[in-house]
C-alpha positions in Angstrom: 0.0 0.0 0.0 2.8 2.4 -1.0 0.7 5.4 -1.9 -0.8 5.8 1.5 2.4 5.4 3.7 4.1 8.3 5.2 1.1 10.7 5.1 -0.3 12.5 8.1 -4.0 12.9 7.5 -6.9 14.2 9.6 -10.2 13.4 8.1 -11.8 15.8 10.5 -9.7 18.6 9.1 -10.5 17.6 5.5 -14.2 17.4 6.3 -14.2 20.8 7.9 -12.6 22.3 4.9 -15.2 20.7 2.6 -18.0 22.1 4.8 -16.5 25.6 4.9 -16.5 25.5 1.1 -20.1 24.4 1.1 -21.0 27.4 3.3 -19.6 29.7 0.6 -21.1 28.3 -2.6 -24.2 26.5 -3.6 -23.1 24.5 -6.7 -21.1 21.3 -7.2 -17.3 21.5 -7.7 -15.0 19.1 -9.4 -11.2 19.3 -8.8 -8.7 17.2 -10.7 -5.3 16.1 -9.3 -3.4 16.0 -12.6 -1.0 13.5 -14.0 2.7 12.9 -14.5 4.5 14.7 -17.4 6.9 12.7 -19.5 10.5 13.9 -19.5 11.8 12.4 -22.7 9.7 9.2 -23.3 6.3 8.2 -21.9 7.5 5.8 -19.2 10.1 8.2 -17.8 8.2 11.1 -16.1 8.9 14.1 -13.9 8.0 13.5 -10.2 4.3 13.9 -9.8 2.9 16.8 -7.9 -0.9 16.9 -7.4 -2.8 20.1 -7.8 -2.8 22.1 -4.6 -6.5 22.8 -4.8 -7.1 19.1 -5.0 -4.7 18.4 -2.1 -6.4 21.0 0.1 -9.7 19.0 0.1 -8.5 15.5 -0.6 -5.3 15.3 1.5 -3.5 12.7 -0.6 -1.4 13.3 -3.8 -3.4 10.9 -5.9 -2.5 10.8 -9.6 -5.2 10.8 -12.3 -7.9 11.4 -9.8 -10.8 13.8 -9.3 -13.0 14.8 -6.4 -16.6 16.1 -6.5 -17.6 18.4 -3.7 -21.2 19.4 -2.9 -22.9 20.3 0.3 -19.9 19.4 2.4 -19.7 15.9 0.8 -16.8 14.4 -1.2 -17.0 11.8 -4.0 -13.7 10.3 -5.1 -13.2 9.3 -8.8 -10.2 7.1 -9.3 -9.4 3.9 -11.2 -7.9 1.0 -9.5 -4.4 0.2 -10.6 -4.2 -2.6 -13.2 -2.9 -6.0 -12.0 0.1 -5.6 -14.4 1.4 -2.5 -12.5 2.2 -4.6 -9.4 5.4 -5.8 -11.1 6.7 -2.2 -11.4 5.0 -0.4 -8.6 4.2 -3.0 -5.9 0.8 -3.6 -4.4 -1.4 -0.5 -4.7 -4.4 0.3 -2.4 -7.8 -0.1 -3.9 -10.1 2.9 -4.5 -12.3 1.9 -1.5 -9.3 1.9 0.8 -8.2 5.3 -0.3 -11.8 6.7 -0.1 -12.0 5.5 3.6 -8.6 7.0 4.3 -9.5 10.5 3.1 -13.1 10.4 4.5 -14.8 10.3 1.1 -18.6 9.8 1.2 -18.5 7.8 -2.0 -16.0 6.5 -4.6 -16.4 5.7 -8.3 -14.2 4.8 -11.3 -13.2 7.8 -13.5 -15.7 6.7 -16.2 -18.5 7.7 -13.8 -17.3 11.3 -13.5 -19.0 12.5 -16.7 -22.5 11.6 -15.4 -21.8 13.6 -12.2 -20.4 16.7 -13.8 -23.6 18.8 -14.6 -23.3 22.4 -13.7 -20.0 21.9 -11.8 -17.3 24.5 -11.3 -13.6 23.9 -11.5 -10.2 25.4 -11.6 -8.1 24.7 -14.7 -5.1 22.5 -13.8 -1.5 23.1 -15.1 -0.9 20.2 -17.4 -2.5 20.3 -20.8 -3.7 16.7 -20.9 -5.8 17.2 -17.8 -7.0 20.5 -19.0 -8.4 18.8 -22.1 -10.0 16.1 -19.9 -11.6 18.9 -17.7 -13.0 20.6 -20.8 -14.4 17.4 -22.3 -16.1 16.2 -19.1 -17.6 19.6 -18.3 -18.5 20.1 -21.9 -17.3 23.7 -22.0 -14.1 25.6 -22.6 -12.0 26.5 -19.6 -10.3 29.9 -18.9 -6.9 30.2 -17.3 -6.9 29.9 -13.5 -5.8 33.5 -13.1 -8.8 34.8 -15.1 -11.8 32.5 -14.4 -15.4 33.5 -15.2 -18.9 32.6 -14.0 -19.1 29.9 -11.3 -15.4 29.1 -11.8 -14.7 32.7 -10.6 -17.0 32.2 -7.6 -15.3 28.9 -6.7 -11.8 30.6 -7.0 -12.8 33.4 -4.7 -14.2 30.9 -2.2 -11.1 28.8 -2.2 -8.9 31.9 -1.8 -10.9 33.0 1.2 -10.3 29.5 2.8 -6.6 29.1 2.0 -5.6 32.6 3.0 -5.7 31.6 6.7 -4.3 28.3 7.8 -6.2 25.8 10.0 -4.6 23.7 12.6 -4.0 20.8 10.2 -2.1 22.9 7.7 -0.1 24.7 10.4 1.1 21.4 11.8 2.5 20.5 8.3 3.9 24.0 7.8 5.8 23.8 11.1 7.3 20.5 10.0 8.4 21.9 6.7 10.0 24.9 8.5 11.8 22.8 11.1 13.4 20.6 8.4 14.3 23.6 6.3 16.1 25.1 9.3 18.2 22.0 9.6 18.9 21.9 5.9 20.3 25.4 6.0 22.5 24.5 9.0 23.8 21.5 7.0 24.6 23.7 4.0 26.7 26.0 6.2 28.5 23.0 7.6 29.1 21.6 4.2 30.8 24.7 2.9 34.2 23.7 4.2 34.5 20.6 1.9 32.4 21.7 -1.0 34.3 22.6 -4.2 31.3 23.9 -6.1 27.8 25.1 -5.3 26.4 21.6 -6.0 28.2 20.2 -2.9 26.3 22.6 -0.6 23.1 22.0 -2.5 23.5 18.2 -2.0 24.0 18.6 1.7 20.9 20.7 2.1 18.6 18.6 0.0 19.9 15.4 1.7 18.4 16.6 5.0 15.1 17.3 3.3 15.0 13.9 1.5 16.0 12.0 4.6 12.8 13.3 6.3 10.7 11.9 3.4 10.1 15.4 2.1 11.1 17.0 -1.2 12.2 20.5 -2.0 9.3 23.0 -2.4 10.9 24.6 -5.4 14.2 24.3 -7.3 16.9 25.1 -4.8 18.9 28.3 -5.3 22.5 27.8 -4.0 24.7 30.2 -5.8 27.7 32.6 -5.5 25.8 34.7 -8.1 23.2 36.0 -5.7 22.3 38.7 -8.2 20.6 36.0 -10.3 17.3 35.8 -8.3 16.3 32.3 -9.5 19.6 30.7 -10.4 19.3 27.0 -11.0 22.9 26.3 -11.9 25.3 24.7 -9.3 28.6 24.4 -11.2 30.4 27.6 -9.9 33.4 27.0 -7.7 33.4 28.3 -4.1 36.3 30.8 -3.6 37.4 32.7 -0.5 35.8 36.1 -0.7 32.6 34.8 -2.2 29.1 35.1 -0.6 26.9 32.0 -1.0 23.2 32.7 -1.2 21.0 29.6 -0.4 17.3 29.8 -1.0 16.1 26.3 -0.1 12.8 25.1 1.4 11.2 21.7 2.2 7.8 20.5 1.2 6.0 17.8 3.2 4.6 14.7 1.7 1.2 16.3 1.5 2.5 19.4 -0.2 3.0 22.1 2.5 6.0 24.3 2.0 8.7 26.4 3.7 10.8 29.1 2.1 14.0 30.3 3.7 17.1 32.2 2.4 20.4 32.8 4.1 23.6 34.3 2.7 27.0 33.5 4.2 30.6 34.0 3.4 32.4 31.0 2.0 35.5 31.9 4.0 33.5 32.1 7.3 34.0 35.8 7.6 32.2 38.7 5.9 34.4 41.3 4.4 33.8 44.9 5.8 31.8 45.8 2.7 29.8 42.6 2.8 29.1 43.0 6.4 27.9 46.6 5.9 25.4 45.6 3.2 24.4 42.5 5.2 23.5 44.7 8.2 21.4 47.0 6.0 19.4 44.0 4.7 19.1 42.5 8.2 17.8 45.8 9.5 15.0 45.8 6.9 14.3 42.1 7.7 14.1 42.5 11.4 12.1 45.8 11.4 9.5 44.4 8.9 9.0 41.3 10.9 8.4 43.4 14.0 5.6 45.2 12.2 3.7 42.1 11.2 0.3 41.8 12.9 -3.4 41.5 11.9 -4.8 44.6 10.3 -1.4 45.8 8.8 -1.2 46.5 5.1 1.4 44.2 3.5 2.3 46.9 1.0 3.2 49.2 3.9 5.6 46.5 5.1 7.2 46.5 1.7 7.5 50.3 1.6 9.0 50.1 5.1 11.7 47.8 3.8 12.3 50.1 0.9 12.9 53.1 3.3 15.2 51.1 5.5 17.2 49.9 2.5 17.4 53.4 1.1 18.4 54.9 4.5 21.2 52.3 4.8 22.5 52.9 1.4 22.5 56.6 2.0 24.6 56.1 5.1 27.0 54.0 3.2 27.3 56.7 0.5 25.8 54.6 -2.3 22.7 56.6 -2.6 22.3 60.4 -2.3 19.3 62.4 -1.2 16.3 62.4 1.0 15.1 58.9 1.9 11.4 59.5 1.2 12.2 61.1 -2.1 14.5 58.2 -3.1 11.8 55.7 -2.4 9.2 57.7 -4.2 11.4 57.7 -7.3 12.2 54.0 -6.8 15.9 54.6 -6.5 16.1 51.8 -3.9 14.7 49.4 -6.5 18.0 49.5 -8.4 19.2 47.2 -5.7 16.1 45.8 -4.0 14.3 44.8 -7.1 11.5 42.5 -5.9 8.7 42.6 -3.4 9.2 42.0 0.3 7.6 38.6 0.1 4.5 36.4 -0.6 2.0 34.0 0.8 3.2 30.5 1.8 1.1 27.4 2.0 0.5 24.4 -0.3 2.4 26.4 -2.9 5.6 28.1 -2.0 4.1 31.2 -3.6 0.7 30.2 -2.4 -2.1 30.2 -4.9 0.0 32.0 -7.4 -1.6 30.0 -10.2 -4.6 32.2 -9.5 -2.6 35.3 -10.2 -3.4 38.5 -8.5 -6.9 37.2 -7.6 -5.2 35.6 -4.6 -2.4 38.0 -3.9 -4.3 41.2 -4.2 -7.4 42.5 -2.3 -10.4 42.7 -4.6 -10.4 46.0 -6.5 -6.6 46.4 -6.2 -4.3 46.2 -9.3 -0.6 45.8 -9.6 1.4 49.0 -9.8 3.4 50.0 -12.8 6.1 51.5 -10.6 9.6 50.0 -10.8 9.7 49.7 -7.1 6.2 48.2 -6.6 5.4 46.2 -9.7 6.9 42.9 -8.4 4.9 42.9 -5.2 3.3 39.5 -5.0 1.0 40.3 -2.1 -1.1 43.4 -1.5 -3.6 42.5 1.2 -4.5 43.5 4.8 -2.8 40.9 7.0 -5.0 38.7 9.1 -4.5 36.0 11.7 -3.6 32.6 10.1 -1.7 34.0 7.1 1.8 32.7 6.6 4.0 35.2 4.7 7.6 35.5 3.8 9.8 38.5 4.7 12.8 38.6 2.3 14.5 41.9 1.7 17.6 41.8 -0.5 20.4 43.7 -2.1 21.5 42.8 -5.6 23.9 44.2 -8.1 22.2 43.1 -11.3 24.3 44.3 -14.3 21.3 44.5 -16.6 19.7 47.0 -14.2 22.7 49.0 -13.1 24.2 49.3 -16.6 20.9 50.2 -18.2 21.4 53.6 -19.9 17.9 54.8 -18.9 18.5 54.0 -15.3 22.0 55.6 -15.4 20.5 58.8 -16.8 17.4 58.8 -14.5 19.4 58.2 -11.3 22.7 59.9 -12.3 22.4 62.4 -9.4 21.2 59.9 -6.8 23.7 57.0 -7.1 27.4 57.4 -6.3 28.7 55.0 -8.8 32.3 55.4 -7.7 31.4 54.5 -4.1 29.3 51.6 -5.3 32.4 50.1 -7.0 33.9 49.6 -3.5 31.1 47.0 -2.9 32.0 44.9 -5.9 32.3 41.8 -3.6 28.6 42.0 -2.8 26.7 40.4 -5.8 23.6 39.5 -3.9 22.4 39.2 -0.3 18.9 38.0 0.8 17.6 37.1 4.2 14.2 35.3 4.3 12.0 33.9 7.0 8.5 32.5 7.2 6.2 34.6 9.4 2.8 33.4 10.8 0.4 36.2 11.6 -1.3 35.5 14.9 -3.8 37.5 17.0 -0.9 38.7 19.3 1.2 39.8 16.3 3.6 37.3 14.7 5.5 34.0 15.1 8.6 33.3 13.1 8.3 29.7 12.1 11.9 29.6 11.0 13.3 31.6 13.9 15.6 28.9 15.1 17.9 29.6 12.1 20.3 32.5 13.0 20.3 35.8 11.0 22.8 37.9 12.9 26.2 38.1 11.1 28.3 36.9 14.0 26.2 33.8 14.5 26.2 33.1 10.7 30.0 33.5 10.7 30.3 31.1 13.7 28.1 28.4 12.0 30.3 28.6 8.9 33.7 29.2 10.4 33.4 26.2 12.8 33.4 24.0 9.7 35.8 25.8 7.5 
């Protein structure tokens, strides 16, 4: 019964979620799990990851499955594995066993789904094969998940309202993911001594995650080129004087994520210029976390980070001018190019498949400003939300050498002074913050952020 081992399921939690959805809508819903995607020939596939919307209500990452939700009840649609699959995959649980495990009210083979699909809403899934199946069974075209219409839009809004705040079941999973992620980062720091290239550190970090029967929530970023925000290359050598930026997070077996970044010196000691920038980023990180509480506008947290970054860069002589004016003209965004963070849950950027419907309060639209356009979350914080706080400093050549930026900010950037900080390609410090009634809880708070503590963790092993 390999598919059901290693999963922590609470049927009570799942049933409560189904009932909460029923309290918000009055029509049936069908959610598909999706299927594996072939890498280079049909039998060799990428690791399967079930749709997060399916997982939220079904609890298990079942492949080629669907659930029908109505009035708080769940029907499972899943074909039993053929007898021939036992040779390759071992004995698989039957549909009835899985239905009992997830607290389904009924279970049918997939062929029965069409007859139960009348007037059902859905959310389009990521893989094209399943999208085609959705459209055929519902007998209508589907719109992308970020721009649904009709009852699909009503369903999307209802699911967003549920997933924005985490229940006890999801928080238990998120805490596990956070704890394993903390240990993975400590292992990465410890591995720096013997690693010749970035891949050695990555291997040490991911081995901690895998050993806990988890996977990584996103492709790990472990790089000496911290200015490349989503670098997925690991071949660069580790040299004394380099900073290593590691953005690595665990995902539990039922899909719940963590997202943490630390930046440390390969040598075990920050240079004076590296330490100066690190402390600016850390000041933004700490101050923003201290402001997290219910009722606070997340965009205000981002703008607070922008002001602290600008103030620090003025003190270092990199920026010139009044801090408020510099932020208003987005001068800080030359170096702090992204938003302060995002939602975390079943997706590391939770519900980002739904676009700004999830990330932005209704009626709000994404800014066209250089310093605000990449903000992934623009909502009033409320208890139960899990968000990242991740300020950073980056020297991105394509931004700093852009002729328009050079001209626009000619009087506000001391380019000669900036050259003294050439050994700082990128620094990011990121933690996962749970909004609670009393303010906040840092789920990843056991991983140090202060420079001396980071140096100690690395230097002991270098």
